[in-house]
C-alpha positions in Angstrom: -23.5 124.4 -113.7 -21.3 121.6 -112.2 -20.7 120.9 -108.5 -17.4 122.3 -107.5 -17.0 119.6 -104.8 -16.7 116.9 -107.4 -14.6 118.3 -110.2 -15.0 116.8 -113.6 -12.0 115.1 -115.1 -11.8 115.9 -118.9 -10.9 112.7 -120.7 -12.9 112.9 -123.9 -14.7 109.7 -123.1 -18.2 109.3 -124.5 -20.2 108.1 -121.4 -22.1 104.9 -121.9 -24.6 103.1 -119.7 -24.4 99.4 -119.1 -26.1 97.5 -121.9 -29.8 96.9 -121.2 -29.4 93.2 -121.8 -26.2 92.8 -119.8 -26.5 90.5 -116.8 -26.7 92.4 -113.5 -25.1 90.4 -110.6 -26.7 92.6 -108.0 -30.1 92.2 -109.7 -29.7 88.4 -109.6 -29.0 88.6 -105.9 -32.1 90.7 -105.4 -34.2 88.2 -107.2 -32.8 85.4 -105.2 -33.5 87.3 -102.0 -37.1 87.9 -103.1 -37.7 84.3 -103.9 -36.2 83.3 -100.6 -38.5 85.7 -98.8 -41.6 84.7 -100.8 -41.0 81.0 -100.4 -40.3 81.4 -96.7 -43.6 83.3 -96.0 -45.7 81.2 -98.4 -44.1 77.9 -97.2 -44.6 78.8 -93.5 -48.2 79.7 -94.2 -48.9 76.4 -95.9 -47.1 74.6 -93.1 -49.2 76.3 -90.3 -52.4 75.8 -92.2 -51.5 72.2 -92.7 -51.1 71.7 -89.0 -54.3 73.7 -88.4 -56.2 71.4 -90.7 -54.6 68.0 -89.7 -55.2 68.4 -86.0 -59.0 69.1 -86.1 -59.5 66.6 -88.9 -57.8 63.9 -87.0 -59.8 64.7 -83.9 -63.1 64.8 -85.8 -62.2 61.5 -87.5 -61.4 59.9 -84.1 -64.7 61.1 -82.7 -66.6 59.8 -85.7 -67.7 63.3 -86.7 -69.8 63.9 -89.9 -67.9 63.4 -93.1 -69.2 66.6 -94.6 -67.6 68.6 -91.9 -64.2 67.0 -92.6 -64.5 67.7 -96.3 -65.6 71.3 -95.8 -62.8 72.0 -93.4 -60.3 70.5 -95.8 -61.6 72.5 -98.7 -61.6 75.8 -96.8 -58.1 75.3 -95.4 -56.8 74.4 -98.9 -58.4 77.4 -100.4 -56.8 79.6 -97.7 -53.4 78.1 -98.6 -54.0 79.5 -102.1 -55.0 83.0 -100.9 -52.1 83.1 -98.5 -49.6 82.3 -101.3 -51.1 85.1 -103.3 -51.0 87.5 -100.3 -47.3 86.5 -99.8 -46.6 87.6 -103.4 -48.1 91.0 -102.8 -45.3 91.8 -100.3 -42.9 92.2 -103.2 -44.2 95.7 -104.1 -46.7 96.3 -101.4 -44.9 96.3 -98.0 -46.5 99.0 -95.9 -48.3 100.4 -99.0 -51.8 99.8 -97.8 -54.6 97.3 -98.2 -54.9 95.4 -101.5 -57.8 96.3 -103.8 -61.2 95.8 -102.2 -62.0 92.7 -104.3 -58.7 91.1 -103.5 -59.0 91.9 -99.8 -62.5 90.4 -99.7 -61.3 87.1 -101.1 -58.3 87.1 -98.7 -60.6 87.5 -95.7 -63.9 85.8 -96.8 -62.4 82.3 -97.2 -60.6 82.1 -93.8 -63.7 83.8 -92.3 -65.8 80.9 -93.6 -63.3 78.5 -92.1 -63.7 80.3 -88.8 -67.5 80.1 -89.0 -67.7 76.5 -90.0 -65.3 75.3 -87.3 -66.5 77.4 -84.4 -69.1 74.8 -83.3 -67.0 71.7 -84.2 -65.6 70.3 -81.0 -62.5 68.9 -82.6 -61.6 72.2 -84.3 -61.4 74.4 -81.2 -59.0 77.3 -81.7 -57.4 75.6 -84.7 -60.3 76.7 -86.8 -59.1 80.3 -86.3 -55.7 79.5 -87.8 -56.6 80.5 -91.4 -57.8 83.9 -90.3 -54.8 84.5 -88.1 -52.3 83.4 -90.7 -54.0 85.7 -93.3 -54.1 88.7 -91.0 -50.4 88.0 -90.1 -49.5 88.3 -93.8 -51.6 91.4 -94.2 -49.6 93.0 -91.4 -46.7 93.4 -93.9 -49.0 95.1 -96.4 -51.0 97.6 -94.3 -49.5 100.9 -93.0 -47.8 100.8 -89.7 -50.5 102.8 -88.0 -53.1 100.1 -88.8 -51.1 97.1 -87.6 -52.0 97.3 -83.9 -55.7 97.1 -84.4 -55.3 94.4 -87.1 -53.5 92.3 -84.4 -56.3 93.0 -81.9 -58.9 91.9 -84.4 -57.0 88.6 -85.0 -56.6 88.0 -81.2 -60.3 88.8 -80.7 -61.2 86.3 -83.4 -59.1 83.6 -81.7 -60.5 84.3 -78.3 -64.1 84.3 -79.6 -63.6 81.1 -81.4 -62.4 79.6 -78.1 -65.3 80.9 -76.2 -67.9 79.6 -78.6 -66.4 76.2 -79.3 -67.7 73.5 -77.0 -64.4 71.6 -76.8 -62.2 74.5 -75.7 -61.9 73.4 -72.0 -60.9 69.9 -72.9 -58.4 71.3 -75.5 -56.8 73.6 -72.9 -56.5 70.9 -70.3 -54.9 68.6 -73.0 -52.1 71.1 -73.4 -53.1 72.3 -76.9 -53.0 75.9 -75.7 -49.2 75.8 -75.9 -49.3 75.3 -79.7 -51.8 78.0 -80.2 -49.8 80.4 -78.1 -46.7 79.8 -80.2 -48.8 80.2 -83.3 -50.1 83.6 -82.1 -46.6 84.9 -81.1 -44.4 83.6 -83.9 -46.6 83.9 -87.0 -47.1 87.7 -87.2 -43.5 88.4 -86.0 -41.9 86.1 -88.6 -44.0 87.5 -91.5 -43.5 91.1 -90.5 -39.8 90.7 -90.1 -39.5 88.9 -93.4 -41.4 91.7 -95.2 -39.4 94.4 -93.5 -36.1 92.8 -94.5 -37.2 92.5 -98.1 -38.4 96.1 -98.1 -35.0 97.2 -96.7 -33.1 95.2 -99.3 -35.3 96.5 -102.2 -34.8 100.1 -101.1 -31.0 99.6 -101.0 -31.1 98.1 -104.5 -33.2 101.1 -105.7 -30.5 103.4 -104.2 -27.8 101.4 -106.0 -29.7 101.9 -109.3 -30.0 105.6 -108.7 -26.3 105.9 -107.9 -25.5 104.1 -111.1 -27.7 106.4 -113.1 -26.1 109.4 -111.4 -22.7 108.1 -112.3 -23.7 107.9 -115.9 -25.2 111.4 -115.8 -22.0 112.6 -114.3 -20.0 111.1 -117.2 -22.3 112.7 -119.7 -21.9 116.1 -118.0 -18.2 115.7 -118.1 -18.3 114.9 -121.8 -20.6 117.9 -122.4 -18.1 120.0 -120.6 -15.3 118.7 -122.9 -17.4 119.4 -126.0 -18.3 122.9 -124.8 -14.7 123.7 -124.1 -13.8 122.8 -127.7 -16.8 124.2 -129.6 -18.1 127.0 -127.5 -15.4 129.6 -128.1 -14.8 128.6 -131.7 -18.4 128.8 -132.7 -18.8 132.2 -131.0 -15.8 133.7 -132.9 -16.9 132.1 -136.2 -20.3 133.7 -135.8 -18.8 137.1 -135.2 -16.3 136.8 -138.0 -19.0 135.6 -140.4 -21.3 138.5 -139.5 -18.4 141.0 -140.0 -17.6 139.5 -143.4 -21.3 139.8 -144.4 -21.4 143.5 -143.5 -18.1 144.2 -145.2 -19.2 142.5 -148.4 -22.4 144.6 -148.4 -20.3 147.7 -149.1 -18.7 148.8 -152.4 -15.3 149.5 -150.9 -12.5 147.2 -152.3 -10.6 147.6 -149.0 -13.6 146.4 -147.1 -13.9 143.4 -149.5 -10.3 142.5 -148.8 -11.0 142.7 -145.1 -14.1 140.4 -145.6 -11.9 137.9 -147.4 -9.5 137.9 -144.4 -12.4 137.3 -142.1 -13.7 134.5 -144.2 -10.2 132.9 -144.2 -10.2 133.2 -140.4 -13.6 131.6 -140.2 -12.3 128.7 -142.3 -9.2 128.4 -140.1 -11.3 128.4 -136.9 -13.7 125.8 -138.4 -10.7 123.5 -139.3 -9.3 124.0 -135.8 -12.6 123.1 -134.2 -13.0 120.1 -136.5 -9.5 118.9 -135.6 -10.1 119.3 -131.8 -13.4 117.6 -132.1 -11.8 114.7 -134.0 -9.2 114.5 -131.2 -12.0 114.3 -128.6 -13.8 111.5 -130.5 -10.5 109.6 -131.1 -9.4 110.0 -127.5 -6.4 112.0 -128.4 -6.9 114.6 -125.8 -5.0 114.4 -122.5 -5.9 111.2 -120.7 -4.5 110.6 -117.2 -4.1 107.2 -115.7 -4.9 108.3 -112.1 -8.1 110.1 -113.4 -9.2 107.1 -115.4 -8.6 104.8 -112.4 -10.7 107.1 -110.2 -13.4 107.3 -112.9 -13.5 103.5 -113.3 -13.8 103.0 -109.6 -16.7 105.4 -109.4 -18.6 103.9 -112.2 -18.0 100.3 -111.3 -18.8 100.8 -107.6 -22.0 102.6 -108.6 -22.9 99.5 -110.6 -22.5 97.4 -107.4 -19.1 96.0 -108.2 -16.3 95.7 -105.6 -13.1 97.4 -107.0 -9.6 96.9 -105.6 -6.9 99.1 -107.1 -3.2 98.8 -106.4 -0.7 101.2 -107.9 3.0 100.3 -107.4 4.9 103.3 -106.1 7.8 102.3 -108.5 5.6 103.1 -111.5 4.7 106.6 -110.5 7.9 108.3 -111.8 7.5 106.3 -115.1 4.1 107.8 -115.9 5.2 109.8 -118.9 2.7 111.3 -121.4 2.4 108.2 -123.6 2.4 105.8 -120.7 -0.3 107.6 -118.7 -2.4 108.2 -121.9 -2.3 104.6 -123.1 -2.8 103.0 -119.7 -5.6 105.5 -119.1 -7.3 104.4 -122.4 -6.8 100.8 -121.4 -8.5 101.3 -118.0 -11.3 103.1 -119.7 -11.8 100.4 -122.3 -11.7 97.6 -119.8 -14.2 99.3 -117.4 -16.6 99.9 -120.3 -16.4 96.3 -121.4 -17.0 95.1 -117.9 -20.2 97.3 -117.7 -21.4 96.3 -121.1 -20.6 92.6 -121.4 -19.7 91.1 -117.9 -21.7 90.3 -114.8 -18.8 90.9 -112.4 -19.0 91.2 -108.7 -15.4 92.2 -108.2 -12.7 93.8 -110.2 -9.0 94.0 -109.4 -6.7 96.6 -111.0 -2.9 96.3 -110.6 -0.3 98.6 -112.1 3.4 97.9 -111.5 6.9 97.3 -112.9 8.1 93.8 -113.8 10.7 94.2 -116.5 8.2 96.4 -118.3 5.3 98.6 -117.2 2.3 96.4 -116.7 -1.4 97.1 -116.1 -3.5 94.1 -115.2 -7.3 94.2 -114.8 -9.2 91.1 -113.7 -12.9 90.5 -113.3 -15.0 87.5 -112.3 -18.1 87.9 -114.4 -17.5 86.7 -117.9 -20.4 85.1 -119.7 -20.6 84.3 -123.4 -17.9 85.1 -126.0 -15.5 87.9 -125.3 -15.9 90.9 -127.6 -12.8 92.0 -129.6 -13.8 94.5 -132.2 -11.2 96.2 -134.3 -10.9 99.9 -133.7 -13.3 100.1 -130.8 -12.3 97.3 -128.5 -9.2 95.4 -127.4 -8.0 95.0 -131.0 -8.0 98.8 -131.4 -5.9 99.1 -128.2 -3.5 96.6 -129.6 -2.9 98.8 -132.6 -2.2 101.9 -130.4 0.1 100.0 -128.0 2.0 98.4 -130.9 3.0 101.9 -132.2 5.2 102.2 -129.0 6.2 98.6 -128.8 3.6 97.8 -126.2 1.4 94.8 -126.0 -2.2 93.9 -125.1 -3.2 90.4 -123.9 -6.7 89.2 -123.0 -7.2 85.8 -121.4 -10.2 84.0 -120.1 -10.2 81.2 -117.5 -13.7 79.8 -116.6 -15.6 82.9 -115.5 -12.5 85.0 -114.9 -11.2 87.4 -117.5 -7.8 89.0 -117.3 -6.8 92.1 -119.4 -3.1 92.9 -119.4 -1.4 95.9 -121.0 2.3 96.3 -121.1 4.7 99.0 -122.2 8.5 99.1 -122.4 10.4 100.9 -119.8 11.2 104.5 -120.7 14.7 104.9 -122.2 16.0 106.7 -119.2 15.1 103.7 -117.0 16.4 101.1 -119.4 20.0 102.7 -119.2 20.1 102.8 -115.4 
């Protein structure tokens, strides 16, 4: 049962989905957005950990601290960079989904935890030694459920405060103004990572909705085609079945009159089968009624569902020239162009213009051509040329850089040519 609020337009078009290997402009944008998000979070993590390592190492070097301490701090901070990059990658599919697997979580927390322990009694590493743990927890904020974020922040703040209380150089560090940098680290790091993860999650959900809309549009097209096929075959097949059953019963008798009636039923069955075959052939060959306004609306629905901007302009002067042949041929042209855009192009915008300029003209332009332009006889642009040629029309397809223009023209109706 179809939804009465969105009536199906019978056009005889076999619905097709975009080719699986066709470039998806919206998909490219999504990938670019993800890489921007990932590199931002991972890059900022490495930057903050670099500062957190350089400052205490410089102070320990200046105070002639043991070399082994400097080496251990450098190793632990570097290892934390690796784990933070991995944690940043988990945001792609795991925003708000919960903790990573236990083994992964252990590695993410153990390494910065060791950095915290090693630096807690090193005078030059006061508070900065808690940077690896704080940065890691800030990334995990984007992964854990919202209900767990508050206590995760409290754990991180407690770790920083405890590091400051236990480290012997904290007082000197605070008086030296270093507390300002730590305060900025505490405030900006979780906020930045959480907002970045939230924006990515929002964009990915919008993209998922776009994909669902595209699939629904294709399903709607299939339902429309099924409705067309049912209209043609349903009644004929039912009558054929009844007539055949009647003929079978009549032939089972010995009455010649009944046999003649059976022959008439068989003839009717044959006629109905031929009629159904003819109408089915018309459906496949697009010889059923095709309306330009309906095809324009269909093309807009399907293209917009695929994330493509569509701009349609129909010149009022052409409306009274939309005779049967004109509206059918232009409708088929719009359908073919929209199908080719979905299958072969990676368009972000499509412009459709229909007007009068000495002849009736339909122009469709898209900005996403990549690779050779298909032109297959009978099913593509060449097939349309044959149809248009029968009424002295013309089809032109031109490409300029990444822009493809499809133009169909038909002569003015005779009544217009004599005015």
